[in-house]
N, C-alpha and C positions, 0 to 999 in steps of 0.2 A: 723454101727459104725461111730464115728466121722471121718470127712474127713482126718484129720492129721493121725489118726490110720490106715485108709485105705491106705494112701500113704506110711506109715511105712511098712505095710504088703507087699505092692508091692515091695518096696526096698529090704526087707529081702528075699522075694521069689526069686527075680532075682539074688540076691547075692548068694543064695544057689544053684540055678539052674545052674548058669554059674561059680560057684566055684570062685567068685570074692574075691580078697584079701582085707579084711576090713582095714588092716594096711596101705593100699595105699588109699582106697576110703575115709575113714573118715577124715584123715588130709587134703587131697586135697580139699574136699568140705568145711571143717571147715574154711580153709583159705579164701575161697570165701565168706562164710557167715559172717566172722568177718570184712568184708570190711566196710569202713567208709560210703559208699553209702547206706548200709543197715540201717544206723541210720535215714535216711530220712523217713522210713516207720513208726516206732513208733511215730515220731514227727508229721507227717501228720495225723496219727490217733488221736493223742492227740489234734491237732488243730481242727479236726472235732468234737471231743467230747466237747471241750470247746465252740465251736460255737453253738452246739446243746443245751448245758446246759444253755447258757447265753441268749438264745432267740433273738440273733442278726438277725435271718432270718426275723423277723418282719420288721426291718428297710428296708431290701431289698424289701419286699412285698409292703410296703407303697411307696417306691421309684418308682417301676414299675407301681403301681396303679395310681400314680399321673400323669403318662404319658398317659396311655391307659384306664383309669378308666371310660371314657364316652362311650366306645364302648360296645355293647351288650354282646359280647363274652369276655369281659375284664377279668373276673375272671379266665377263662380257660387259656387265654394268659399269665396272671400274674403267674399262677401256673407253666406253662412250662418255662417261662423266669427266674423266681426266682430259679427254680430247677437247671437250667443251671448255674446261678450265684453262687448258693450255692455249686454246683459241683466244681466251680473254687476255692472254699475255702476249702471244706472238702475232696475232692478227692475220695469219695466212694458213690455208689448209695444208700446203706442202710441208711447212715446218711442223705442224701438229702431227701429220702422218709419219714423218721421219723420226720425230722424237718419241712419240708414244708407241709407234709400231716397233721400233727397235727394242723397247723394253717388254711390251705386252704380248707380242706374237709368240716369242719363245716361252713366256710364262703360260699362255693358254695351251700351247702344244704340250708342255710338260704335264698339264692337268688332264689332257685327253681330248682337247679340242682338235678337230681336223685342221691341218695347216691352211687349207683353202678357206674354211669358214673364218678362222682368225684373221686371215689376210683381208677377206671381203669386209668383215666388220670394221677393221681399222680404216680401210679405204672409204667406206660409206660414212663412217663417223667423222672422218677428216673434213667433210663438208662443213662441219660446225666451225672450223677455223675461219671461214669467210662469212659466217653469220653472226658469231658472237663478237661484240665490240672488244677491242678496237679493230675493226675489219679494214684491212688495207684496200681491197676493192671498193668498199663503200666510200672511202676517202676520195677516190678518183671519180666515183659516181657523183658525189657532192660537188667536186670541183668543176667537172664538165657541165653539170646541169645547173649549177648555181644555187644548190640547196645547202642547208646547214649540215655539217659533218656529224655532230652529235645526234641530230634528228634522224639522219639516215642510219646511224648505228642502232638507235632504239627501234627502228622499224623492223629489223630482222631478229630482235630478241624473242618475240612471241613464237615465230616459226622455229627458232632454235630450241626453245624449251619443249615444244611439241615433239621435235625430232629426237631429243634425248629420251623422252618417255617411250616413243614408238620403237626406237631401236633396242632399248632395254627389254621391252616386252617381246619383241620379235626374237631376240636372242634367247630369252628364257623359254620361248616356245620351241625354238629349233634344237636346243641342246637336250631335249628330253630323250632323244634316241642316241646320244653320245655316251660312251662308257667313261664318264669322268671320274677322276681320282679325287674325290672331294673328301677332305678331312673334316668330319663332323665333330666339332669340339664345342661343347656347350660351356661357356664361361659364366661364372657368377657375375651378377650385375657390377659389383665393385671392380672385378678383374677386367671386365669389358670396358667399363668407364675409364679405368686406368690406362688401358691400351689405346683407347681413342684419345685421351688427354695427351699421352706421350707423342702419338703420331701428329696430333694437331700442333703441339708445341714445336716439333721439329719442322713442320710445314708453315708455321706462322709467317716467316719472312716472305715465302713465295705467295701465300694466300693474300698477303697485304698488298702485293704489287698491283693487281687490277683494282683493288679498293682505292689505293692512293691515286693511280692514274685516272681511272674513270670517275672516282669521287671528286677529284680536283676539277675535272673537265665539266661534269654536270653540276657541280656546286658553284661554278662560275669563278673558281679561284685561278685556274690556268686555262689557256687555250689548248686545242688539240696538239699543236706543235710543242708548246711548253710542257704539256703532259707527256708527250713522247720523250722529250729530253729528260724530264724528271724520271721516267721509267728506266731509261738507259743508265743514268747515274746510279739509281737505286739498285738495279740488277747487278751492275759491275761491283758495287760495294758489297752486296750480299754474297755474290759468287766468289769474289776475291778474298774478302776479309771475314765474312760470316762462315760460309761452308768451305772455303779454300779449295774449290774444285777447278779453278782456271788460273792461268798465269798470264803474263804480258804477251807471250808468243801466241797463245790461243786467242786473246783479245785482238791482237793485230790481224790474225787470219780472219776472224769474224768481221772486223772492220773492212778489210779488203773485199771479202765476199759481199758485204752489204753495199759497198761502193759500186762494184761491178753490176750487181742486180739493179741498183737504183739508177745507174746510167742507162741501162736498157729500158727500164720502165719510163724514165723521163723522155727518152727518144720516142717511145711508143705514144706517150701522152702528147708530145709536141705534134707528131704527124696526125694523130686522130683529131686534135683540136683544129688543125688546118683543114682537114676533111670536113669537120662539122661546120666550120665557118663558111666554106665554099657551098655546102649543101643548103645552108640557111640563106646566104646571100642570093644564090641562084633560085631559091624557092623550091628546091627539090623535096625537102622534108615536108613542106606545106602541101605539095602535090601528092606525095605518098600518103599523107594523113587524109587528104580529101578523098583519094581513091579508096583507101581502106574503109573510111566512114561511109562512102557511097555504096560499097559492095557488101558491107556488113549490116544486117538488119537491126542489130542492137549492140550494146556495149559488151554483152556476154560473149558474142561471137568474136568481136574485136579482141577481147582478152584471150580467147582460145587461139586465135591466129598469132598473137604476140607470143603466147606460150610456145607454140610450135617453132616459131622462128628462133626464140631464145634457146630452146632445147637443142636445135640443130647447131646453133652457134657454139653452145657449150660442148657439143660433141667434137667440134673442129678446132677449138683453141682453149687455152687456159682461162681460169676465172677472171684474171685481171684484163686480159685482152678482150674477152667477151663483154666485160662490164664497160670498158671504154667504148666499144663499138655500139653497145646497146644504149649508152647514155648519149652518144652522138647522133644515132640514126633513129632508134625506136622511141626514145623519150618524148620527142615532139609529137609523135603519132599518139602515144598513150595519153598525154596531157590533152591533146585535141579531142580525144574520145571521152574525156571526163574522168580519167583515172587520176587519183591524187598522186603527186610526185613521190611521197614517202611510201604509199602503197605500192607503186611501181618499183621502188627500190627493193622492197621485200620480194616482189615477183621476180625481179632480175636475179636476186641472190639465190633463191631456191631453185629456179630453173637452171641457171648456170652451174649451180652445185651438182644437180642431177646430171647435167651434161658432161661434167668433168670426170664422172665415173661410168659413163655410158659408152660402150664401143661404137664405132671402131677405134677412135683415137684414145679416149678415156685416160688422160694423162695421170690423174691421181690414182686410178685403179692400178695402172701398170707400175706407178711409183711404189705403191704398197706391195705389189708382187715382187719387186726387186728387193725391198727391205725384208720381206718375209721369206725370200728365196723360194717362192712358190710359182709354178708354171700356170699359165692361164687356164688350162683345163681343170685345175684344182679349185680356183677361186671364182671362176666365171658364173657357175650356177648359183652358189650362195650369194654372190654379189647381185645377181638378177633378183633373187628373192628379197633382199633388203631394199633394192631400188624400186621395184614395181609394187611390192606389197606395203613398203614403208614410206618411201620418198614421194612416189607419184601421187598418192592421196594427199600428202602434205602440200604438193604443188597446187592442186585444185582447191584445197582448203584456204591457202594463202591468197590465191587468185580471186576466189569468189566470196571470201569473208574478210573484207577490208578491216574490220574491227580488230582482227588478230594482229595486224601490223601497225594500226593507227592508235591503239589504246595508250601505249606507253608514251609515244611522242605527244599525244594529246594531254596526258596528265602533267607533263612538264611544259606545256604551253607552246609546242611546236606546230600544232594543228589548229588552224583558225576556221 
C-alpha cells in the first residue's frame, strides 16, 4: 500500500490498541500541522519542480565544466558537483537525480562511460539532494523533534562535502580502465579565464539562488518559510523573464505537481505525529530507550544498533518517510543515550541516503535506472562499489566523529 496509507494504518492500530482519545490527539496534532513552518515544504517542492522544468541545471553544469573540463574524470566530477549544487536549490534527492541525470548520463555515455557506471554515479550522488541545505527531509526532522530547521540543515553539510570529495575520487579511480574519448585541449590562461568568466556570467542567476535563500535564512533576514517563498518568486522571475525557458502552462503543471506531492507529505506527517504522540504518552519510546541502553554496553554499540535500524528503514522506504519514522521513534532513544540532536540528524541523513540506493527496494537507484534507460544488471555492480567503498565509510565517520556534523552549527551558535 502507499506509504501514507501505511502510516495511517499504524496510527489507527495504535489508537485502538491503547484506547487513545481521538478528540485529544487529532486537534493537538492538527495545531502542529497548521504551523507556518510547514508552508516551507510545498514552497521548496514547487521551487524544485520549477527548476526541473526550466532546465536551469544546464547552466550549473556548464559552469562547473568550465572549471574542471580539461581533467580526464571531469564529467564524473561535474555530475557530483552539480548534483550538490542542485540539491542546494531543490532540497530533494529525486529532483536532483531526475534533473542532473537527464542531462549528464547521455553526456557521459557519449564520452565513453559505460551506461551502468554513469547511472550508478548519478544515483549515488543524488543522495546529496537530501544532505545539502535546504533539505526537505531535514525540515520534517526539525518539526517532529522540535529542533531548529537551519541547525539541522547545517548538521549535514560536513558529511555532504566529504561525500562530494569521495565520489569524485572514486570516479577518477574507476574510469582508468574505460576507453574515454577525452578531447585534450590546452587553453592559454586568458582563453581559459574567458571561458570560465562566460560560463559564470550565464550561471550567475542560478548560482545566486541558494546564496539569496540560505544567506537570508542564516543571516536572520527571513525565516525558512519566507526564504522558500523568496526562492520560488526569484526562480519564476529568472526562468520566465531571464532565461525564458518556461511559460504559464509549465508553471501551472509544476504547481499542480507540487500540490499533489505536498498533500501526500502532509498526510504522512499528520499520521506519524499521531503515532509519535501515542508512543510518548504510553511510554513506549521510554521503554525502548531503557531497553536499548540496558542491553548496550556503551554509546558506541547503541549508535551501531541505530545505524542498522536506519539502514534497514532506508532500504524499505523513501528518505522522507524514513526521516519521519526515525524522528518519531528513534530520536528519543538516541537522545536518551547521550547523542546530540543535531548529530543524530546527520546520522539519519547519511544512513537513509545509503538505504535509498541499497537493494532490494532502492527507490533512488531504480529512479536513476529509469532515467538512464539502464537495466539493473548494468548499474548494480558499480552502484555497490560507490555505496560500500564510498558511502559506508562516511556513515561510520559521521556516526563516530560528531565534530563533523556539529562544527558548523556550533560556529553559528546552535550548539550549546
